[in-house]
C-alpha positions as CSV (number, residue, x, y, z in Angstrom):
1,M,33.9,43.1,104.0
2,S,36.8,40.9,102.9
3,L,36.5,37.4,101.5
4,I,38.1,34.8,103.8
5,I,39.3,31.2,104.0
6,V,38.8,29.6,107.4
7,G,40.8,26.6,108.7
8,I,39.1,24.9,111.7
9,D,40.6,22.4,114.1
10,P,37.6,21.3,116.3
11,G,37.8,19.7,119.7
12,I,37.8,20.6,123.4
13,T,40.3,23.2,122.3
14,T,39.2,24.6,118.9
15,A,41.5,26.7,116.7
16,L,40.6,29.0,113.9
17,A,43.0,30.2,111.2
18,I,41.5,32.9,108.9
19,L,43.3,33.9,105.7
20,D,42.4,36.4,103.0
21,T,42.3,35.3,99.4
22,K,46.0,36.3,99.0
23,G,47.0,33.8,101.7
24,N,47.7,36.4,104.5
25,I,46.8,35.5,108.0
26,I,44.0,37.7,109.3
27,K,43.4,35.8,112.6
28,L,44.9,32.8,114.3
29,F,43.8,31.7,117.7
30,S,42.4,28.9,119.8
31,K,40.0,28.6,122.7
32,R,38.8,25.9,125.0
33,N,35.1,25.0,125.0
34,F,34.5,27.2,121.9
35,K,30.8,27.0,121.2
36,K,29.6,26.5,117.6
37,S,27.6,29.8,117.8
38,E,30.8,31.6,119.0
39,I,32.8,30.1,116.2
40,I,30.3,31.2,113.6
41,R,30.0,34.7,115.1
42,E,33.9,35.1,115.1
43,I,34.1,34.0,111.5
44,V,31.3,36.4,110.1
45,K,32.7,39.2,112.3
46,T,36.0,38.8,110.4
47,G,34.8,38.6,106.9
48,K,32.7,36.8,104.3
49,P,33.8,33.1,104.4
50,L,34.3,31.5,101.0
51,L,35.8,28.2,102.1
52,I,35.9,26.2,105.3
53,A,38.9,23.9,105.6
54,C,40.0,21.1,107.8
55,D,43.1,18.9,107.9
56,V,41.5,15.4,108.1
57,S,39.6,13.2,105.8
58,P,36.8,12.6,106.2
59,P,35.9,15.9,107.9
60,S,34.3,16.0,111.3
61,R,30.6,16.5,111.6
62,S,31.1,19.8,113.5
63,V,33.2,21.3,110.6
64,E,30.6,20.0,108.1
65,K,27.8,21.6,110.1
66,I,29.7,25.0,110.4
67,S,30.3,24.9,106.6
68,S,26.7,24.2,106.0
69,I,25.4,26.9,108.3
70,L,27.7,29.5,106.6
71,G,26.8,28.3,103.1
72,C,30.4,27.7,102.3
73,K,32.2,25.0,100.3
74,L,34.0,22.6,102.6
75,F,37.6,21.8,101.7
76,Y,39.4,18.7,103.1
77,P,42.4,16.7,101.8
78,E,42.0,13.3,100.0
79,K,43.8,11.8,102.9
80,S,44.5,13.4,106.3
81,L,47.5,15.7,106.5
82,S,50.5,14.1,108.1
83,I,52.5,15.9,110.9
84,H,55.3,16.4,108.3
85,E,52.9,18.0,105.8
86,K,51.5,20.3,108.6
87,N,55.0,21.3,109.6
88,E,56.0,22.1,106.0
89,L,52.8,24.1,105.4
90,T,53.2,26.1,108.6
91,K,57.0,26.4,108.9
92,N,57.1,30.1,108.0
93,F,54.5,30.9,110.8
94,Y,56.0,28.8,113.7
95,F,56.4,32.0,115.7
96,E,52.7,32.7,115.6
97,L,51.6,29.2,116.6
98,K,50.7,28.8,120.3
99,N,49.8,25.1,120.1
100,D,49.2,22.1,117.8
101,H,45.5,23.0,117.3
102,E,46.5,26.3,115.7
103,K,49.0,24.5,113.6
104,D,46.3,22.1,112.4
105,A,43.9,24.9,111.6
106,L,46.5,26.9,109.8
107,A,47.8,24.0,107.8
108,A,44.2,23.3,106.6
109,A,43.7,26.9,105.6
110,I,47.0,27.1,103.8
111,R,46.4,23.8,102.0
112,C,43.0,25.1,100.9
113,F,44.5,28.4,99.8
114,K,47.1,26.7,97.7
115,S,44.4,24.6,96.0
116,Y,42.4,27.7,95.1
117,N,45.2,30.2,94.5
118,N,45.1,30.0,90.7
119,F,41.3,30.5,90.7
120,F,41.6,33.6,93.0
121,R,44.2,35.1,90.7
122,K,42.1,34.5,87.6
123,V,39.1,36.1,89.3
124,E,41.2,39.1,90.4
125,N,42.6,39.6,86.9
126,E,39.1,39.5,85.3
127,L,37.9,42.0,87.9
128,M,40.8,44.3,87.1
129,K,40.1,44.0,83.3
130,I,36.5,45.2,83.8
131,G,37.5,47.9,86.3
132,K,35.8,46.5,89.4
133,I,39.1,46.6,91.4
134,D,42.4,48.4,91.1
């Protein structure tokens, strides 16, 4: 089961952006009236979540709750991401985005990935040194 980073944009229409620890998009979609239990089921079906991310500060209670239920660290920016920042973070993926909810979730996941990328690389290098991965 792969380790994943999950960006969530909650609301009437909720979006999920799921990345691997190399920053690749595994899943990106949105759904109206997405129940918390369905969101959690979709996440764990996809992989083992390491980080849950959102694009606003402070994070919404629903994202905090999902993070807590999954036992994940919650990532959120010091200040909410601006539209310009979201556009910059997602500009290479515009063709995959169906709506602003998906853009917000993806921007959150990418921002989180960028914050932890050096850590992921160090862990990967250490695991290669001890022969746990190729």
